[in-house]
SETORVO-742001 format. One record per residue (C-alpha): x, y, z. Coordinates in steps of 0.001 Angstrom, whole numbers, padded with zeros to 6 digits, always signed. Example, Ala and Ser with C-alpha at 12.3 -4.5 7.8 and 13.67 -1.06 7.14 Angstrom:
+012300-004500+007800;+013670-001060+007140;
***
This chain:
-000697-030219+012175;-002601-029955+008875;-003886-033530+009169;-005213-032798+012628;-006967-029708+011260;-008488-031592+008346;-009664-034335+010654;-012036-031869+012219;-013774-031031+008929;-017128-032166+010239;-016646-029852+013165;-015801-027053+010726;-019019-027589+008791;-021077-027520+011949;-019366-024410+013275;-019530-022666+009894;-023272-023329+009565;-023740-022040+013071;-021679-018953+012311;-023679-018234+009183;-026960-018567+011043;-025719-016341+013804;-024555-013710+011344;-027939-013714+009621;-029747-013310+012921;-027465-010486+013962;-027897-008610+010705;-031201-007181+011866;-029507-005406+014752;-026829-003708+012661;-028370-000238+012819;-028774-000407+016568;-025222-001710+016976;-023794+001060+014810;-024717+003542+017486;-022332+002030+019991;-019205+004161+020402;-015793+002564+020210;-014066+002654+023566;-010493+003840+023316;-007736+004042+025897;-004904+005451+023767;-004234+008443+021541;-006367+006923+018765;-009475+008062+020664;-009278+011426+018874;-009337+009788+015461;-012027+007316+016543;-014328+010184+017469;-013788+011760+014057;-014161+008462+012187;-017285+007462+014078;-016248+003818+014351;-018565+001431+016112;-018064-001707+018119;-019244-004746+016193;-022596-006146+017224;-021261-009414+018653;-018265-007876+020406;-018493-007549+024154;-017700-004228+025859;-014107-003886+026983;-013232-004911+030505;-012080-002212+032857;-009281-004398+034132;-005792-002927+033707;-003862-003850+030595;-001386-006709+030804;-001171-010460+030333;-004584-011094+031812;-006420-008619+029558;-004337-009709+026552;-005439-013317+027002;-009048-012322+027505;-008972-010164+024377;-007857-013215+022379;-010588-015393+023851;-013113-012732+022920;-012299-013250+019235;-012229-017066+019468;-008433-017461+019735;-007560-019819+022570;-005044-018287+024980;-002331-020838+025709;+001358-021129+026410;+002229-021537+022725;+001394-017914+021894;+004361-015578+021406;+003562-011879+021651;+005908-009307+020099;+008804-011728+020158;+012266-010274+019487;+013757-010784+016032;+016284-013358+017255;+013568-015632+018614;+011518-015298+015437;+014615-016233+013442;+015007-019375+015565;+011386-020411+015099;+011418-019772+011358;+014615-021758+010844;+013335-024700+012914;+009773-024943+011691;+009411-023264+008270;+010843-025001+005170;+013120-023106+002763;+014043-020575+005438;+017673-019461+005767;+019908-016596+006875;+021561-014580+004133;+025238-013684+004205;+024179-010168+005212;+022158-011481+008162;+018609-011110+006801;+016001-013842+007218;+015221-015459+003855;+011651-016769+003617;+009406-018265+000964;+005777-017246+000586;+004668-020463-001099;+002699-020528-004343;+001637-016910-004050;+004520-014505-004660;+002382-011397-005009;-000950-009955-003942;-004220-011532-005101;-006446-008539-005974;-009077-010742-007606;-009633-012476-004279;-010023-009300-002220;-013465-008778-000670;-015090-006112+001501;-018039-007060+003690;-021301-005354+002777;-022463-003871+006094;-025139-001367+006987;-022663+001011+008648;-020366+001328+005609;-022346+000234+002538;-022875+003817+001337;-019210+004737+001765;-017503+002039-000283;-016706+002356-004000;-018136-001008-005023;-016914-002689-008186;-013843-004571-009420;-011644-003131-006639;-014052-003623-003742;-016112-006739-004359;-018976-007406-001985;-018956-010238+000537;-021873-011101+002784;-021579-011041+006553;-022463-014739+006571;-019573-015651+004264;-017157-013539+006292;-018314-015325+009450;-017665-018691+007796;-014175-017634+006711;-013461-016219+010156;-014523-019443+011833;-012435-021453+009380;-009374-019290+010052;-009619-019305+013844;-010236-023049+013943;-007094-023577+011902;-005013-021258+014078;-006295-022861+017268;-004990-026202+016000;-001497-024870+015263;+001316-025700+017648;+002676-022158+017573;+000919-018818+017269;+002465-015383+016955;+000866-012099+017895;+002280-008729+017005;+000725-005578+018429;+001807-002350+016784;+000635+000976+015429;-000306+002316+012001;+000475+006029+011802;+003258+008119+013375;+000900+010910+014480;-000527+009894+017897;-003701+011821+017108;-004571+009572+014171;-002692+006337+014705;-004583+003094+015176;-003641-000009+017145;-003246-003089+014951;-003021-006690+016125;-001686-009424+013834;-002334-013091+014672;-000499-015615+012525;+001127-019052+012513;+004410-018216+010762;+007395-016521+012392;+008157-014992+008983;+004815-013172+009030;+005332-011948+012586;+008796-010577+011774;+007470-008975+008595;+004790-007052+010474;+007238-006236+013248;+009127-004369+010523;+006154-002816+008720;+004107-001576+011685;+005372+000989+014180;+006908-000919+017049;+005565-000025+020512;+007770+000651+023502;+007543-001801+026382;+005284+000608+028262;+003061+001098+025225;+002787-002664+024843;+001779-003069+028484;-000883-000385+028017;-001951-001571+024551;-005386-002842+025580;-007853-003752+022828;-006690-003310+019215;-008554-001063+016812;-008078-003556+013990;-007133-007242+013918;-005597-009299+011123;-006346-013025+011322;-003743-014587+009035;-004430-018263+008374;-002846-018100+004951;-001547-021687+005063;-005157-022940+005095;-007424-022519+002041;-010815-020923+001771;-013725-023174+000898;-014553-022469-002739;-018152-023507-002116;-018631-020615+000314;-020722-017924-001358;-018486-015210-002768;-015360-017376-003034;-013870-017915-006484;-010634-019655-005473;-008936-021157-002408;-007593-017661-001660;-009568-015059+000242;-008514-011674+001592;-011572-010180+003277;-012051-006995+005318;-014908-006133+007634;-014868-002484+008684;-017703-003016+011135;-016013-005940+012875;-012637-004214+012464;-011094-007439+011202;-009266-008831+008203;-009178-012563+007439;-006568-014119+005154;-006938-017657+003763;-005059-019446+001010;-002084-017106+000564;+001123-016769+002564;+002291-013647+000737;+003083-011195+003539;+002325-008126+001440;-001395-008828+001871;-001095-007767+005523;+000784-004570+004719;-001713-003478+002089;-004606-004615+004260;-003557-002094+006900;-003245+000575+004208;-006726-000225+002897;-008107+000232+006405;-006320+003572+006773;-007503+004526+003272;-011038+004196+004637;-010672+005535+008156;-008552+008613+007473;-010840+010317+004907;-013734+009539+007231;-011791+011388+009923;-011324+014346+007592;-007677+013741+006676;-006226+012489+003401;-004491+009113+003019;-002044+008874+000129;-000198+006131-001742;+003053+008048-002087;+006638+008430-000962;+007728+011542+000917;+010902+013417+001762;+011867+016699+003395;+014411+019337+002439;+016887+021117+004730;+014480+024039+005112;+011565+021770+006078;+010035+021806+002584;+008155+018540+002020;+007609+016779-001308;+005174+013986-002119;+005907+011512-004932;+003109+009521-006571;+003853+006804-009077;+003101+003233-010099;+005640+000439-010338;+008554+001245-012627;+008131+005045-012581;+011064+005744-010266;+009127+006732-007145;+011501+005023-004722;+014653+006028-006596;+013783+009711-007058;+012502+010199-003509;+015733+008699-002131;+017912+011788-001897;+020902+011976+000487;+020247+015705+000882;+016616+015219+001889;+015592+013022+004856;+013103+010265+004008;+009766+010451+005817;+008443+007316+004140;+008538+005322+000925;+004940+004247+000318;+002000+005285+002540;+001209+008655+004137;-001570+010796+005587;-001931+014553+005093;-003515+016238+008118;-004219+019813+009175;-000630+020046+010461;+001302+018227+007756;+002118+014672+006725;+002954+011499+008598;+004072+008049+007525;+001649+005196+008173;+004354+002547+008417;+007293+001693+010615;+009323+000177+007784;+009918-000167+004059;+009024-002952+001621;+011460-002565-001256;+011763-004480-004501;+015122-006227-004752;+015179-007478-008319;+018516-006382-009861;+019406-004606-006618;+023019-003516-006242;+025058-001476-003786;+026020+000882-006591;+022495+001687-007789;+020625+001783-004463;+023094+001746-001564;+020560+002675+001140;+018303-000276+000346;+021223-002654-000194;+022724-001790+003193;+019346-002065+004940;+019360-005805+004223;+020854-007103+007450;+019839-008776+010711;+016150-008117+011370;+015227-007667+007708;+013095-010175+005794;+014032-011215+002264;+011177-012791+000289;+011472-015371-002476;+015086-014640-003383;+017593-017154-004735;+020867-017572-002874;+024040-019634-003035;+023583-022688-000825;+027203-022567+000344;+027906-018867+000796;+024339-017690+001423;+025021-014758-000891;+021799-013618-002569;+021630-013369-006355;+019367-010365-006852;+019331-010886-010628;+017728-014328-010359;+014035-014231-011310;+013457-018004-011251;+011053-017846-008287;+009494-014479-009110;+010355-011019-010385;+008627-009680-007296;+011496-010341-004885;+011353-007988-001900;+012832-007015+001433;+011020-005668+004500;+013127-003694+006964;+012583-001117+009741;+012713+002449+008464;+015531+003303+010868;+017740+001034+008744;+017767+003895+006197;+020571+006282+007272;+018771+009529+006479;+015279+008494+007608;+013501+011119+009662;+012343+009692+012992;+009564+010320+014026;+008318+010048+010452;+006361+013301+010329;+006735+016519+008358;+005056+019795+007570;+002632+020614+004789;+003958+019699+001313;+005323+022387-000972;+005603+020188-004064;+003697+017186-005411;+005275+015070-008144;+003075+012802-010283;+005390+010270-011900;+004608+008402-015103;+006631+006100-017337;+005245+006936-020769;+006343+004248-023227;+004640+006080-026111;+007306+008803-025991;+004900+011753-026238;+004699+013129-022690;+007319+015702-021629;+009978+015046-018972;+008292+017682-016806;+005181+019853-016936;+003647+022230-014433;-000008+021396-013813;-002942+023638-013044;-005147+022579-010100;-007703+021058-012510;-004986+019230-014459;-003529+017950-011202;-006897+016441-010311;-007328+014933-013765;-003930+013246-013788;-004206+012195-010133;-007529+010468-010815;-006158+008931-014043;-002949+007525-012500;-001356+006787-015872;+001746+004803-016751;+002509+002258-019485;+003433-001387-019756;+006093-002189-022309;+006578-005140-024644;+007931-008209-022916;+006828-007316-019400;+003735-009518-019623;+002691-012353-021905;+000840-011025-024918;+002116-007445-024662;+003790-006730-028017;+003613-002918-028038;+003248-000113-025470;+000088-000553-023449;-001437+002188-021323;-002449+001301-017811;-004387+003489-015389;-004622+003157-011623;-006835+005782-010004;-005050+007970-007450;-001884+005981-008229;-003163+003202-005977;-006503+001897-007236;-006235-001590-005655;-006276+000000-002190;-009022+002597-002629;-012167+002274-000556;-013967+005535-001322;-014659+006749-004858;-011464+008179-006421;-013061+011618-006771;-013343+011877-002973;-009577+011545-002583;-009042+013976-005477;-011359+016575-003974;-009599+016322-000618;-006249+016692-002372;-007503+019736-004306;-008583+021394-001067;-005193+020730+000519;-003374+022050-002545;-005405+025264-002507;-004969+025809+001230;-001200+025310+001081;-000551+026762-002395;+001201+023565-003497;+002980+023191-006832;+002093+020044-008792;+004348+018584-011459;+003867+015808-014015;+007242+014069-014450;+007750+011489-017205;+010584+009014-016635;+009677+006960-019703;+010658+007266-023349;+011888+010158-025474;+012535+010370-029213;+009954+007719-030041;+007923+004916-028559;+009459+001943-026791;+011666+000054-029251;+012503+003201-031205;+013195+005963-028727;+015311+005782-025581;+014457+005824-021899;+014877+009311-020459;+018216+009359-018683;+018047+009026-014898;+020395+012013-014638;+017811+014125-016512;+015016+012927-014207;+017158+013760-011165;+017892+017172-012685;+014133+017770-012988;+013581+016909-009323;+016533+019100-008294;+015077+021993-010301;+011745+021526-008570;+013332+021580-005122;+015644+024518-005848;+012734+026648-007043;+014170+026922-010558;+011053+025490-012197;+008770+027720-010182;+010542+030729-011727;+010900+029269-015231;+009207+030438-018448;+006721+028007-019975;+005187+027203-023346;+001982+025334-024163;+002234+021732-025280;-000244+020418-027829;-003018+017911-027333;-002550+017573-023566;-002388+021375-023147;+000485+021039-020697;+002854+023811-019657;+006455+022775-020305;+009537+024773-019278;+011639+026372-021992;+014842+025549-020132;+016017+023382-017211;+019572+023248-015928;+021586+020247-017146;+018889+019080-019613;+019115+019715-023385;+016274+021952-024573;+015340+019427-027254;+014585+016781-024617;+012051+019026-022865;+009678+019035-025871;+008711+015526-027098;+007650+016879-030489;+011173+018212-031004;+012860+015082-029648;+010742+012756-031853;+012921+010992-034415;+010125+009790-036667;+007766+011693-038947;+005354+014427-037876;+002427+012198-038840;+003748+009366-036645;+004049+011710-033694;+000571+013118-034266;-000934+009646-034522;+000814+008429-031369;-000157+011384-029170;-003741+011212-030460;-003898+007520-029631;-002698+008123-026062;-005138+011010-025634;-008050+008781-026635;-006952+006176-024101;-007002+008873-021410;-010479+009963-022457;-011836+006422-022527;-010440+005690-019087;-011835+008880-017534;-015411+008072-018548;-015580+005851-015457;-015128+008889-013199;-016849+011599-015221;-020169+011280-013370;-018599+012598-010148;-015921+014872-011604;-016480+018615-012065;-016618+020144-015560;-013287+021879-014823;-011569+018557-014113;-013023+016892-017207;-011944+019842-019379;-008387+019562-017997;-007798+016334-019907;-006415+016006-023452;-008386+017555-026270;-008342+016008-029729;
***
């Protein structure tokens, strides 16, 4: 298959040059094309009107023919994918299992029934290879820089041609049509085209699966992912720095993947699209988990890897709305996804029973090591990668709330894992402080987690999801501030990191204490508590919390070293906060800037 594709390299060069020329010629008509309204035949039409999306300049108007096989095939031809008998659309899990086992090396079935797949050389996302096309209709919206690197329309056209040529030479193609967003008013239709059954099953789990009637009426997608990850990008194409390319065109409503078979690129690609479209529609997209109490009270949890976001939002007494991506509308919140993508390193039935039991037929295990005889997975084995994961439908979680929608949040929890040992286990934030810490997105790396890290190292990820931001972080923060004010939401900074000293001296805050903090938030205890002011960060910390020793609540009291050591450590962290926030100060209000630490 690959040899046949490579044999047509001359044809590639010709087609790529033609594509580049065509893109350059079409560039002049971008403003005129941006006036064309997107036609919509499903519930997304409401969101499309708000977003103001446009049909791409070289896309033909939709046919008025009824949806079905005929229109499905024509829609593929319209984007240069040849419609043929080898295409499988929304295949059931069992058939995708069969294809993966027959045609994809290193694929197996685990003892629990999950499909085990390998993602090749790439076992994680490639943020350095992410590109966003610079287009007239969106150029003023995008936060350009290290997160959103510019790619020309010509280069995107070359990559697109390269990807579709590769896919058209594959013996098997898979298409999955699904939805992003549980609220019909804002959901979008997403089409995934790929050459691996593993990728099709993954997106079957991560997108919202349509009913048979919805599939028949699906029509044209609102966004298309062209996944040719088995085939590399051409490093001589302008804007390419490696054989890997993950590129998004908002105007064309397309994403092209080359040179990486890591399935998480598709999941986060959809989130990036929603992270652009939803704020444009006037609603707030969030990188957070979400659950709901028995009285309908909703909580949002923000946090980077290792902060406990998944663990603390998994509460048997509170139904799970979603574990990673949400949108906050005028009515409440909804989950973007139809499934969960959980880390499995060191997973056990005792520590995380819901996730452990969700690994069964229909789930996809990535890059795990298993016993060749018993097919039992060793979740402690990191020999392939530490980033072992499982993708499963959200209904595999026993207390998941279906449909995945809820009311307006009552509490927002900003999670951090402070390895310096100077942030309190919990603090109540003012609106300005909430914006400051939301924009900062702080946590810490610890010694041994990465090569060269020998002491605690602060890391900041704006809005607790910087790699997926499209707009400037302050836009998301301002939208969040407005929502908080309208709904009178409580915001809490919760540290699940170290107490008594920095990493290597102090101890990790006990999980039972962190759970006690969350319980006190949900019971209303912390809303009624008395507070005292806390030093350099000017935080408000409770004087007492049920089931937590008073000494633990105040890091200065819990510190086991000298007063000078504590003062030096907290001052050092404060300066890191200040240095990081300089990047956002030009668009932040004086109130937000003043809400940071003061030395």
